[in-house]
N, C-alpha and C positions, 0 to 999 in steps of 0.2 A: 498250674494249668491256666491258660489264657482266657478260657470261657468261664462264664458264671453259671452255677447250677440252676436248673429250673425246678422250683419247689412249689409247683402249682397246688398240690394237695394240702399244703400248709397255709394257703391263703385264708385269712380270716380266723385262723386258729392259733397262729403264733405271730409275734412281732419279730419280723425278720430284718436284721440289720446287716448289710453287706459292707465289709470294710477291707481296705488294702492294708498291707503290713504296717505302714506308717501310722495307721489309725487304730491298730489292734489294742495297744496298751490301754487306751481310754475306754474301749468297749468291753474288755474282758470282765471287770468287776461287776458289771450289771447284767451279764449274760448267764442264763441258766444252762444253755447248751452251746457248744462251739463245734461247728463243722469246719474242719481244716480241708478246704478244697484244693489249695495249692500245697500239695504234700511235699514239694521240693523246698519249701521255705523253712527257715529256722526262726521265724518270727514268734512262734508260740514260746519257744525257749527263751527268747530275749524279753518277751513282754509278760510272762506269767506273773500274776499279782502275788505280792507277799501276803502276810496275814490279813484276813478279811474276806470279803465276798469274792467268789470265783465260780466258774462253771462247774456244775455237778457232773457233767458228761461231756467228754470230748470224743468226737468221731473223726477219723481221718479217711479220706477217699483214696486209700492205698492199702496194699496188703502189709507192707512194712510199717512198723511203728517206732523205729529206732530214733527218729528225730524228736519224738515226744517223750522218750524215757529219760528225761533229765531229773535230777534228784528231787526238786521241789514238786514236780508232778507225781513222781513215783511215791513219794511219802504222803501225798495228800489223799483224801478219800474220793477224789474225782474218778469216775468210771471212764475208762478208755476203750473204745471199740474201733475195729478196722473194717475194711471192705472185703473181707474174706469171701470167696466164692465168685466174685466178678471176673477175676483174671485167670482162674485155673485152666479153663479150656483154651482160651487164646494163647496163653504162654506155652501150654503143652503142644499146640499146633506149631508154634514158632520153633520150639526146640526140635520137633520132628522134622521141620523144614530144614533146619541147620544140619541135622544129622544126614539127611538125604543130600543136601547140597555139597557137604564135604565128601561123603562117600562117592558121589557121582561126579565130583570135580566140576560142578556147575560154574564156580568162579573162573576156572581155567577155560571152560568152553566159551564163556562170555568174553574173556580176554582175547582168545584166539579169533573169535568172530570180529572183534574190533580191529584186529590186525589183518583180517582177510586171510587167515592162515588155516588151511585144512590139515589137521593132524589127528589121525585116529589114535585113540588110547583105550586101555582097559581100565574099568573102574571097579570099586569094591562092592560086594554084596552086603546089604545091611542085615538081612536075615541071618540069624546065627551068631551075631556079634553080641557083646556084653556091655551093659551100661551100669555105672554106679551113680545113683541119684542121691545127692546129699540133701536131706530135708524130707521129713515124713509128714509134713502138713498137706493140706489139700492140693497145693500146686505140685509138690513132689510126687504125690500119689497119682495125680492125673497124668503127669509126664510118664511115669512108669507104665500106666495103662495104655497110653497112646503108643509108646514105643513097643509095647507088647503086641499091638496090632500089626507092627512091622516085623514081628518075630525077633525082636531084640530081647534078650534076657536081661531084665533090669533088677538090680539089687538096690534096695532102699535103705538109707542110713538115717537113723533118728537119734535123739538124745539118749533114749533108752532102747534096748533091744527087746524083741518079743518074737515068739515063734508062731503065734497063731493069730496074726492080724487078719480080720475078716475080709479086708480089701486087697492087700498086696501079699498076704502070706507072711513071710519072715521079714522083720525089720532088724537090721544090724545096729548094734550100739555104736555110738560115735567113736569109741576108742578102738574099734576094729577097722576104721577107715584106712590106716596105713597098709594093712594086710590085703585090702580089697583093691587098692589102686593098681598094682602091677598086672592084674588080670582084666582090666577094663579097657575096652575100645573107646568108650565114651564116658567122660566124667562130667557130671552136670551138677552145678551148685544151685540149689533152690532153697537154701536154709534161711531162717531169720538171722538178722545181724544182732548178735549178743556178745558179751565179753568172751564167751567160750568159742565163738565162731569167727571172731575178728582176726584176720590174717591167717586163717587156717590153710589157705593155699599159698604156701611159701616155697622156697627153694627145696626144702626137704620133701614136700608133697610132690612137687613136679618131678623130682629126681626118681620117685617111685613109679611114675607113669611109664607105660611102655612107649617105645619110640614112635609107633604108628598111631598113637591115640590122639583124641581130640578133647579139649577142655572147653566147657561152656559155662558161663556164669550169667544167670538171669536173677540172681539173688540180690546182693548189694555189693557195691564196689569195695567196701571195707573187708569183704571176705578174701580178697586177693592182694598179695604183695606184688604190685604191678612191676616193679623193677625185676623181681625174681621171675615173673612170667616172661618178660622180654628176653632175659638171659636164657631161660629154658627153651623158648622157641628158637632162639639162635643156635642152640645146641641140638635141636631136633627132638627134644623130649619135653612136652608132647610135640607131635608133628604139626598140629593146627589148634586154633582156639577161636572162640567167638565170645565177645564181651558185649553185653547189652547195658551194663551198669559199671560205673567208674567211681574212683575215690573222689574225683572232682568233676562235677557236671555243670554246664556243658564241658566236654573234653576240650582243653585248650588246643588251639591250632598248632602249637609247637610241641605237643606231647609226642614222645617217641613211640607211643602205642600206635599212632596212625600208620607208621611204616614198619612195624614189627612183622617179621616174616610169618606167613601163615595165619595171620590174625584178621578176623572179620569184626569190624567195629559197627555197632548200631546204637542209635541215640535213645536208649531207655524206652523202647517202643514195643517190646515183646508182648505185652498184654493189652495193647491199645488197638482195638478194632472199631470199625464203624459202629456208632451208637453207644460207645462205652461211657460217655458222659451221662447219657440218659440212664444207663444201667446203674451207675454210681449214685445218681440222684434218687432213683427209685429205691435202691437199697437203704439209703439213709431215711427216706420218708417211711418206709416199712418199719424201720427200727424206732423212729419217732412215735409212730402210732402205738407201739408196744410200751414205750417209755411213758407216754402221757397216760396210758391206762394203768400205770403203776408197776409194770413189769420191768425186767432187766433186759436191756437191748442185747440182741444176739452178737456173737463174736467179741464178747468181753475179754479184754486182754489181761492176762496175768502179768502185772507190771514188773514182777520180779524175774519172770522167765523171759519176757519180751515177745510173747505171742499168746493167742487165745488158749485157754486150758483145753487139753485134749488134742492139740496139734501134734 
């Protein structure tokens, strides 16, 4: 992120040092806490100290923690936390917007307007359609609830299945995903990026999607084999897709994804609404208050799983 966090509540209570990536290696051994504000950077991986002093707590201003789960940090006793809870609502709204835009062909309407072309069409109803939401954490759950308000029947897929989830009812186990894909109108990836989920949307997964379906990824770029998605879109299965995250960001100007048929590209912005920087800073300062008082910061990540326990 280009902006710097406002940590007014910590003034006079903590010695705050703001460093760029090039200065991080020298600052880490003397730090008790590291706030990773630029969560797109790999600087922590490159600069993490060897044996000796290191931060006891690392907080990332993002929901995903995959950039932090390198072996040296995983094996250490350093606590890792994330910004879980900040992005749930905005991302769910964004996904709902994409579903409506695809069903109502809003891109096609905009294109025809620019061409000054009056062409009446019929569009799809959203109510009564089915969605498979991959990821049973807070973001996936909020997506399912928001889509439910549009009368979309949402099936949630998590690492483990359960029949009596108090929030979304049934959660399907990850190994049932191939059987769920053929019945879905909307397939939405909101999973954490782990060894188990990396590349999970490949040629085999896309081949199981129905021809009229739409695939949406607001998780991580590593979930998708991008070459397979391009080929799948060219074959019409799925009919459309929307990607907010990519294997390489920013997406290079010469990437074939820009021109893939039926694909909407957005620059990793699904969770970013007006005031989000302040929300992230407030969330960290709340956690700092608890940490200083001797408590465990909320959203503590299980470094073996790759997300907070209970997700």
